[in-house]
Backbone as a printed PyTorch tensor [residue, N CA C, xyz], in Angstrom:
tensor([[[-15.8400,  -5.3240,  -8.6730],
         [-14.7110,  -6.1930,  -8.9650],
         [-15.2370,  -7.5910,  -9.2910]],

        [[-14.5980,  -8.2520, -10.2200],
         [-15.0280,  -9.5770, -10.6470],
         [-14.8450, -10.6050,  -9.5350]],

        [[-15.7040, -11.6080,  -9.5460],
         [-15.5780, -12.7080,  -8.5990],
         [-14.4280, -13.5980,  -9.0570]],

        [[-13.6640, -14.1530,  -8.1150],
         [-12.5270, -15.0340,  -8.4020],
         [-11.4460, -14.3480,  -9.2330]],

        [[-11.2240, -13.0690,  -8.9910],
         [-10.1880, -12.3130,  -9.6880],
         [ -8.8220, -12.8130,  -9.2390]],

        [[ -7.8800, -12.9150, -10.1610],
         [ -6.5200, -13.3540,  -9.8390],
         [ -5.6610, -12.1430,  -9.5190]],

        [[ -4.9140, -12.2410,  -8.4420],
         [ -3.9830, -11.1950,  -8.0440],
         [ -2.5940, -11.8040,  -7.9890]],

        [[ -1.5930, -10.9940,  -8.3100],
         [ -0.2110, -11.4460,  -8.3200],
         [  0.6440, -10.5100,  -7.4830]],

        [[  1.7380, -11.0420,  -6.9680],
         [  2.6860, -10.2150,  -6.2270],
         [  3.2150,  -9.1430,  -7.1760]],

        [[  3.2120,  -7.9000,  -6.7210],
         [  3.6740,  -6.7870,  -7.5380],
         [  2.5600,  -5.9960,  -8.1990]],

        [[  1.3240,  -6.5230,  -8.1850],
         [  0.1890,  -5.7750,  -8.7380],
         [ -0.0040,  -4.4800,  -7.9600]],

        [[ -0.4060,  -3.4340,  -8.6500],
         [ -0.7880,  -2.1720,  -8.0160],
         [ -2.3060,  -2.0910,  -8.1190]],

        [[ -2.9700,  -1.9950,  -6.9560],
         [ -4.4280,  -1.9660,  -6.9280],
         [ -4.9270,  -0.6550,  -6.3380]],

        [[ -6.1120,  -0.2590,  -6.7720],
         [ -6.7710,   0.9150,  -6.2040],
         [ -7.8680,   0.3970,  -5.2850]],

        [[ -7.8680,   0.8850,  -4.0400],
         [ -8.8630,   0.4700,  -3.0600],
         [-10.0410,   1.4360,  -3.0880]],

        [[-11.1890,   0.9910,  -2.5840],
         [-12.3830,   1.8340,  -2.5580],
         [-12.2180,   3.0180,  -1.6150]],

        [[-11.5700,   2.7900,  -0.4720],
         [-11.3670,   3.8660,   0.5010],
         [ -9.8830,   4.2160,   0.5660]],

        [[ -9.5500,   5.5000,   0.6640],
         [ -8.1330,   5.8840,   0.7550],
         [ -7.5460,   5.5960,   2.1340]],

        [[ -6.2410,   5.4430,   2.1680],
         [ -5.4850,   5.3070,   3.4110],
         [ -5.5110,   6.6680,   4.1170]],

        [[ -5.3510,   6.7300,   5.4400],
         [ -5.3450,   8.0260,   6.1380],
         [ -4.3270,   9.0350,   5.5930]],

        [[ -3.2660,   8.5630,   4.9320],
         [ -2.2880,   9.4880,   4.3520],
         [ -2.8190,  10.1390,   3.0710]],

        [[ -3.9550,   9.6510,   2.5530],
         [ -4.5670,  10.2370,   1.3670],
         [ -4.4250,   9.4000,   0.1050]],

        [[ -3.6060,   8.3710,   0.1260],
         [ -3.3490,   7.5290,  -1.0470],
         [ -4.3290,   6.3560,  -1.0800]],

        [[ -4.7580,   5.9580,  -2.2840],
         [ -5.5920,   4.7610,  -2.3920],
         [ -4.9780,   3.7320,  -3.3440]],

        [[ -3.6790,   3.8720,  -3.6410],
         [ -2.9450,   2.8990,  -4.4530],
         [ -2.0810,   2.0450,  -3.5340]],

        [[ -2.1510,   0.7350,  -3.7380],
         [ -1.4310,  -0.2140,  -2.8930],
         [ -0.7140,  -1.2400,  -3.7600]],

        [[  0.4450,  -1.7030,  -3.2970],
         [  1.1900,  -2.7650,  -3.9650],
         [  0.9320,  -4.0700,  -3.2310]],

        [[  0.6310,  -5.1310,  -3.9760],
         [  0.3930,  -6.4460,  -3.3880],
         [  1.7440,  -7.1060,  -3.1170]],

        [[  1.9900,  -7.4660,  -1.8560],
         [  3.2510,  -8.0930,  -1.4650],
         [  3.1060,  -9.5860,  -1.1850]],

        [[  1.9040, -10.0270,  -0.8080],
         [  1.6680, -11.4290,  -0.4860],
         [  0.2540, -11.7820,  -0.9100]],

        [[  0.0940, -12.9440,  -1.5410],
         [ -1.2250, -13.4300,  -1.9310],
         [ -1.4540, -14.7950,  -1.2990]],

        [[ -2.6940, -15.1600,  -1.1640],
         [ -3.0620, -16.4290,  -0.5450],
         [ -4.3580, -16.2470,   0.2140]],

        [[ -4.4960, -16.9520,   1.3220],
         [ -5.6910, -16.7960,   2.1420],
         [ -5.6980, -15.4090,   2.7760]],

        [[ -4.5140, -14.8500,   3.0090],
         [ -4.3540, -13.4770,   3.4850],
         [ -3.5470, -12.6930,   2.4580]],

        [[ -3.7800, -11.3970,   2.4050],
         [ -3.0400, -10.5100,   1.5150],
         [ -2.2500,  -9.5110,   2.3400]],

        [[ -1.0100,  -9.2580,   1.9550],
         [ -0.2200,  -8.1820,   2.5480],
         [ -0.0600,  -7.1350,   1.4630]],

        [[ -0.4100,  -5.8960,   1.7970],
         [ -0.3210,  -4.7980,   0.8390],
         [  0.4480,  -3.6350,   1.4560]],

        [[  1.0790,  -2.8220,   0.5860],
         [  1.8630,  -1.6680,   1.0400],
         [  1.3320,  -0.4060,   0.3670]],

        [[  1.1020,   0.6300,   1.1770],
         [  0.6650,   1.9290,   0.6710],
         [  1.7820,   2.5080,  -0.2020]],

        [[  1.4220,   3.0170,  -1.3720],
         [  2.4130,   3.5490,  -2.3060],
         [  2.9540,   4.9120,  -1.8800]],

        [[  2.2820,   5.6030,  -0.9650],
         [  2.7310,   6.9240,  -0.5320],
         [  3.5870,   6.8510,   0.7290]],

        [[  3.0850,   6.1820,   1.7770],
         [  3.7840,   6.1950,   3.0700],
         [  4.4360,   4.8510,   3.4160]],

        [[  4.2830,   3.8320,   2.5740],
         [  4.8750,   2.5000,   2.7520],
         [  4.3420,   1.7340,   3.9630]],

        [[  3.1690,   2.1130,   4.4660],
         [  2.5450,   1.3920,   5.5750],
         [  2.1160,   0.0080,   5.0920]],

        [[  2.3690,  -1.0280,   5.9060],
         [  2.0030,  -2.3960,   5.5570],
         [  0.7100,  -2.7920,   6.2540]],

        [[ -0.1620,  -3.4750,   5.5140],
         [ -1.4380,  -3.9390,   6.0530],
         [ -1.6420,  -5.3860,   5.6260]],

        [[ -2.1360,  -6.2200,   6.5620],
         [ -2.4700,  -7.6090,   6.2680],
         [ -3.9930,  -7.7390,   6.3220]],

        [[ -4.5890,  -8.2720,   5.2440],
         [ -6.0440,  -8.4110,   5.1530],
         [ -6.4210,  -9.8380,   4.7690]],

        [[ -7.5210, -10.3530,   5.3070],
         [ -8.0420, -11.6380,   4.8160],
         [ -8.4840, -11.4910,   3.3570]],

        [[ -8.4080, -12.5750,   2.6020],
         [ -8.7390, -12.5410,   1.1730],
         [-10.1230, -11.9420,   0.9150]],

        [[-11.1300, -12.3640,   1.6610],
         [-12.4970, -11.8830,   1.4270],
         [-12.5860, -10.3650,   1.5810]],

        [[-11.9660,  -9.8270,   2.6080],
         [-12.0120,  -8.3790,   2.8290],
         [-11.2200,  -7.6380,   1.7500]],

        [[-10.0600,  -8.1930,   1.3570],
         [ -9.2440,  -7.5730,   0.3100],
         [-10.0160,  -7.5090,  -1.0040]],

        [[-10.5870,  -8.6460,  -1.4310],
         [-11.3060,  -8.6850,  -2.7070],
         [-12.5050,  -7.7440,  -2.6990]],

        [[-13.1490,  -7.6010,  -1.5590],
         [-14.2970,  -6.7020,  -1.4390],
         [-13.8630,  -5.2330,  -1.4980]],

        [[-12.6410,  -4.9350,  -1.0260],
         [-12.1490,  -3.5590,  -0.9330],
         [-11.4840,  -3.0520,  -2.2080]],

        [[-11.1120,  -3.9480,  -3.1190],
         [-10.4150,  -3.5390,  -4.3440],
         [-11.4020,  -2.9190,  -5.3260]],

        [[-11.0470,  -1.7420,  -5.8270],
         [-11.8680,  -1.0630,  -6.8320],
         [-11.4400,  -1.5040,  -8.2290]],

        [[-10.1110,  -1.4640,  -8.4960],
         [ -9.6000,  -1.9240,  -9.7860],
         [ -8.1030,  -2.1800,  -9.6880]],

        [[ -7.5940,  -2.9120, -10.6740],
         [ -6.1610,  -3.1810, -10.7740],
         [ -5.5810,  -2.1350, -11.7160]],

        [[ -4.6110,  -1.3640, -11.2230],
         [ -4.0140,  -0.2910, -12.0190],
         [ -2.8480,  -0.7840, -12.8580]],

        [[ -2.0150,  -1.6540, -12.2900],
         [ -0.8350,  -2.1660, -12.9900],
         [ -0.7280,  -3.6480, -12.6950]],

        [[ -0.7590,  -4.4610, -13.7370],
         [ -0.7670,  -5.9110, -13.5820],
         [  0.6460,  -6.4650, -13.7440]],

        [[  1.0910,  -7.2230, -12.7640],
         [  2.3660,  -7.9330, -12.8530],
         [  2.0490,  -9.4130, -12.9570]],

        [[  2.4860, -10.0430, -14.0230],
         [  2.2180, -11.4620, -14.2150],
         [  3.1760, -12.3000, -13.3850]],

        [[  2.7120, -13.4590, -13.0070],
         [  3.5020, -14.4130, -12.2460],
         [  4.6690, -14.8930, -13.1130]],

        [[  5.8410, -15.0490, -12.5410],
         [  7.0370, -15.4720, -13.2820],
         [  6.8060, -16.8210, -13.9500]],

        [[  6.1250, -17.7440, -13.2590],
         [  5.8640, -19.0640, -13.8250],
         [  5.0070, -18.9620, -15.0790]],

        [[  4.0360, -18.0610, -15.1100],
         [  3.1850, -17.9000, -16.2840],
         [  3.9730, -17.3440, -17.4560]],

        [[  4.9390, -16.4660, -17.2100],
         [  5.7650, -15.9180, -18.2900],
         [  6.5800, -17.0230, -18.9460]],

        [[  7.0840, -17.9760, -18.1250],
         [  7.8780, -19.0710, -18.6590],
         [  7.0420, -20.0020, -19.5350]],

        [[  5.7560, -20.1300, -19.2350],
         [  4.8830, -21.0340, -19.9810],
         [  4.4090, -20.4480, -21.3010]],

        [[  4.5800, -19.1580, -21.5200],
         [  4.0950, -18.5330, -22.7590],
         [  5.0250, -18.7440, -23.9150]]])
């Protein structure tokens, strides 16, 4: 994963390791110094520090742009 990658609320990311339910796709619910993500299969919520989240992300599957950026285009 790229260094200083930008993440937005609503992004769907694939993690390196799957959740115990078998899914490895997560929706980003909160960004900042901490990230809150939700499992796409069982809806389990997890809060991770930014460093651990960025290290665990394999790729971004679906990109949701920030509303403010859409207004500026």
